[in-house]
C-alpha positions as CSV (number, residue, x, y, z in Angstrom):
1,M,130.9,-13.1,195.5
2,K,130.3,-15.6,197.6
3,P,128.6,-19.2,196.0
4,R,124.9,-19.2,196.2
5,I,123.8,-22.5,198.1
6,C,120.3,-24.1,197.5
7,V,119.7,-27.6,200.2
8,S,117.3,-29.5,198.2
9,L,114.8,-31.2,201.3
10,R,113.4,-34.8,200.1
11,A,110.8,-35.9,202.6
12,E,107.6,-39.0,202.6
13,R,105.8,-37.0,205.5
14,P,104.1,-33.3,205.2
15,T,104.4,-33.2,208.2
16,D,108.4,-33.8,208.0
17,Y,109.2,-30.5,205.7
18,P,108.7,-27.7,208.8
19,Q,112.0,-29.2,211.1
20,L,113.6,-29.9,207.4
21,I,113.3,-25.8,206.6
22,Q,114.4,-24.6,209.7
23,R,117.6,-27.0,209.8
24,A,118.6,-25.6,206.6
25,E,118.2,-21.9,207.8
26,D,120.6,-23.0,210.5
27,A,122.3,-24.2,208.2
28,G,122.7,-20.5,206.6
29,V,122.0,-21.5,202.7
30,D,120.5,-19.1,200.2
31,L,117.7,-20.5,198.9
32,I,115.8,-24.1,199.4
33,E,114.3,-27.1,197.2
34,I,110.6,-28.6,198.3
35,R,110.7,-31.9,196.0
36,L,107.3,-33.3,196.7
37,D,107.4,-36.1,194.2
38,Y,109.9,-38.4,197.5
39,L,105.9,-37.6,199.4
40,S,104.3,-41.3,200.0
41,V,100.8,-39.2,200.6
42,D,98.6,-37.4,198.8
43,P,101.2,-33.8,197.5
44,F,97.8,-31.5,198.6
45,S,97.6,-31.7,201.3
46,A,101.6,-30.9,201.7
47,L,100.9,-28.0,200.4
48,K,98.1,-27.1,202.9
49,N,100.6,-27.5,205.6
50,L,103.5,-26.1,203.7
51,K,101.6,-22.7,203.1
52,N,102.3,-21.5,206.7
53,F,105.8,-21.7,206.1
54,V,106.3,-20.6,202.7
55,G,106.9,-16.9,202.4
56,E,107.9,-16.8,206.3
57,T,111.5,-18.4,205.9
58,S,114.5,-16.4,205.8
59,V,115.0,-17.4,202.5
60,P,113.2,-18.0,198.9
61,M,112.1,-21.9,198.6
62,I,111.7,-23.8,194.6
63,V,109.3,-25.7,194.6
64,T,110.2,-29.3,192.8
65,N,107.6,-31.7,191.2
66,R,109.7,-33.8,189.0
67,V,108.7,-36.1,186.2
68,Y,110.0,-39.5,187.0
69,E,111.8,-38.9,183.5
70,Q,113.6,-36.7,184.7
71,G,114.8,-38.0,188.3
72,G,111.6,-37.6,190.0
73,G,110.7,-40.0,193.1
74,R,107.6,-41.4,191.8
75,R,105.3,-41.9,188.8
76,Q,102.6,-40.0,188.5
77,N,99.5,-38.6,186.1
78,E,100.8,-35.3,184.4
79,D,97.7,-33.7,184.3
80,E,98.2,-34.0,188.5
81,R,101.0,-33.7,188.5
82,I,101.1,-30.0,187.3
83,Q,98.0,-29.0,189.1
84,I,100.4,-29.9,192.5
85,L,102.6,-27.2,190.7
86,M,100.0,-24.8,190.3
87,Q,98.7,-25.2,193.2
88,A,102.2,-24.3,194.8
89,A,102.8,-21.2,192.6
90,E,99.4,-19.5,194.3
91,V,100.8,-20.6,197.9
92,G,103.7,-18.7,197.4
93,F,106.6,-20.1,196.3
94,E,109.3,-17.9,195.4
95,Y,110.5,-20.2,192.3
96,V,108.3,-23.4,190.7
97,D,110.7,-26.1,188.5
98,V,109.4,-27.1,185.0
99,E,110.8,-28.9,183.2
100,L,111.6,-28.2,179.7
101,T,109.9,-31.5,178.3
102,T,107.0,-30.7,179.4
103,S,103.7,-30.1,177.5
104,S,102.1,-26.5,176.7
105,I,104.6,-25.4,178.5
106,D,103.9,-21.8,177.3
107,L,100.8,-22.1,179.0
108,I,102.1,-23.0,182.5
109,V,104.8,-20.7,182.5
110,D,102.2,-17.2,182.3
111,K,100.0,-19.1,185.1
112,I,103.2,-19.3,187.3
113,R,103.7,-15.7,186.1
114,D,100.2,-14.8,186.8
115,C,100.2,-16.4,190.6
116,G,103.1,-14.7,191.1
117,S,106.0,-17.1,191.3
118,K,108.9,-16.9,189.0
119,P,109.6,-20.3,186.2
120,L,113.1,-21.7,187.0
121,I,113.1,-24.0,183.6
122,S,115.3,-27.1,183.9
123,F,116.9,-29.8,182.0
124,H,118.6,-33.0,182.8
125,I,120.7,-34.9,181.3
126,F,121.5,-38.9,183.1
127,D,124.2,-40.5,180.4
128,R,125.9,-37.4,178.7
129,T,127.7,-34.5,178.9
130,P,126.9,-33.0,175.5
131,S,128.7,-30.6,173.7
132,I,128.9,-26.7,174.6
133,K,127.1,-26.1,171.2
134,E,123.8,-28.7,172.4
135,M,124.0,-27.1,175.9
136,K,123.8,-23.7,174.8
137,G,120.9,-24.4,172.8
138,L,118.9,-26.7,175.5
139,I,119.9,-22.4,177.5
140,R,118.0,-20.4,174.6
141,S,115.8,-22.9,175.0
142,E,114.6,-22.8,178.3
143,L,114.9,-18.8,177.9
144,E,113.0,-18.8,175.0
145,A,109.9,-20.6,177.3
146,G,110.3,-17.7,179.5
147,A,112.3,-19.1,182.3
148,A,113.3,-17.0,184.9
149,V,116.3,-19.0,186.2
150,C,118.0,-21.5,183.7
151,K,118.5,-25.0,184.9
152,L,120.6,-27.6,182.8
153,I,121.8,-31.2,185.1
154,T,123.9,-33.1,183.2
155,L,126.4,-36.5,184.4
156,A,129.5,-36.7,183.8
157,K,132.1,-39.5,181.8
158,S,135.0,-37.7,182.1
159,L,136.7,-34.7,183.9
160,N,137.1,-32.6,181.2
161,D,132.6,-33.2,181.5
162,N,133.7,-30.4,183.9
163,F,134.9,-27.3,181.6
164,K,131.9,-28.0,180.0
165,C,129.6,-26.6,182.1
166,L,131.8,-24.4,183.5
167,R,132.5,-23.3,179.8
168,L,128.5,-22.6,179.0
169,L,128.8,-20.8,182.7
170,E,131.4,-18.2,181.4
171,D,130.0,-17.4,177.7
172,M,126.5,-17.3,178.9
173,S,125.8,-15.7,182.4
174,E,125.9,-12.7,182.4
175,S,122.9,-12.4,180.5
176,A,120.9,-15.4,182.4
177,R,120.5,-17.3,184.9
178,I,121.7,-20.0,184.9
179,V,122.3,-23.2,187.2
180,C,124.6,-25.4,185.1
181,F,126.8,-28.3,186.7
182,A,127.6,-32.2,185.5
183,M,126.1,-35.3,188.4
184,G,128.5,-38.0,189.6
185,R,131.4,-38.2,191.4
186,K,132.4,-37.0,188.3
187,G,130.9,-34.1,188.3
188,L,132.2,-32.7,191.6
189,I,134.1,-30.0,189.7
190,S,131.7,-28.4,188.2
191,R,128.9,-28.8,191.3
192,V,131.6,-26.9,193.8
193,L,132.4,-24.0,191.3
194,S,129.4,-23.9,189.2
195,P,128.7,-20.8,191.7
196,V,132.0,-19.2,191.7
197,C,132.0,-19.4,188.1
198,G,129.0,-17.3,187.2
199,G,126.2,-19.6,187.9
200,Y,123.2,-18.7,189.9
201,F,123.5,-21.2,192.7
202,T,124.4,-25.0,193.4
203,F,123.0,-27.9,195.1
204,A,123.6,-29.4,197.7
205,S,121.8,-31.9,200.6
206,L,120.8,-31.1,203.7
207,I,123.3,-34.1,205.1
208,E,124.8,-37.0,203.8
209,G,122.1,-39.9,203.2
210,R,119.1,-37.3,202.0
211,E,120.2,-36.4,198.9
212,T,118.8,-36.3,196.0
213,A,120.7,-36.2,193.2
214,L,123.7,-38.5,191.8
215,G,127.5,-36.9,192.9
216,Q,125.2,-34.2,195.4
217,I,127.4,-33.4,198.9
218,S,126.1,-31.7,202.1
219,V,126.1,-28.4,202.8
220,N,128.1,-28.8,205.6
221,E,131.4,-30.2,202.9
222,L,130.6,-28.2,200.2
223,K,131.3,-24.9,202.5
224,M,133.8,-26.8,203.4
225,L,135.1,-27.1,200.1
226,Y,134.8,-23.5,199.6
227,E,137.0,-22.5,202.8
228,K,139.1,-24.7,201.6
229,L,139.3,-22.6,198.3
230,G,138.8,-19.3,200.1
231,V,136.0,-18.5,198.1
232,Y,133.3,-18.9,201.0
233,G,133.4,-17.8,204.7
């Protein structure tokens, strides 16, 4: 099966998104993530502009308004941050990213589903890759919270950390849609191989210099690696 690639798009101005979305589609990606937490203007107005594009794209779209403590681009009032996500669900994004640490997550997940969107529940660990047992526990917590897609991202401090992520996918991906790999330079192995080993998709930037996470590579670089591995193209 061809590995799925989600390109993560960040912009300071909402007017930049239409062109970025078109470029991502032209690059042949499988999903597009819109990061609202990097905007320098009111995200509510940005959603009004994006409404014309959501549902018209050739690939599913994910909306993320990441809380600062989980890697967000800026600090936000939590109530307002959640309101933005709820409005994004109403606009028609296929997936709405909600952090596992979010208060009253069960109610938020229900509202997302009521709007016709699917909850992608995420958790990021920025200082380590825990044991496989602990990682499986986090995935189970995401599933119990109602995740349509589970996302667990860690930091690789050794090459062995990659194999923990890939082992988790081997053990759990048949019964759930899971995105799991390690960040950082030492996490490249799992970032690239995770969708080959059962992961639902992996992330890439549109171009070099527009990354949204540590160790992220561009979609063109990622495709070249897949071609060399004989799993793409």
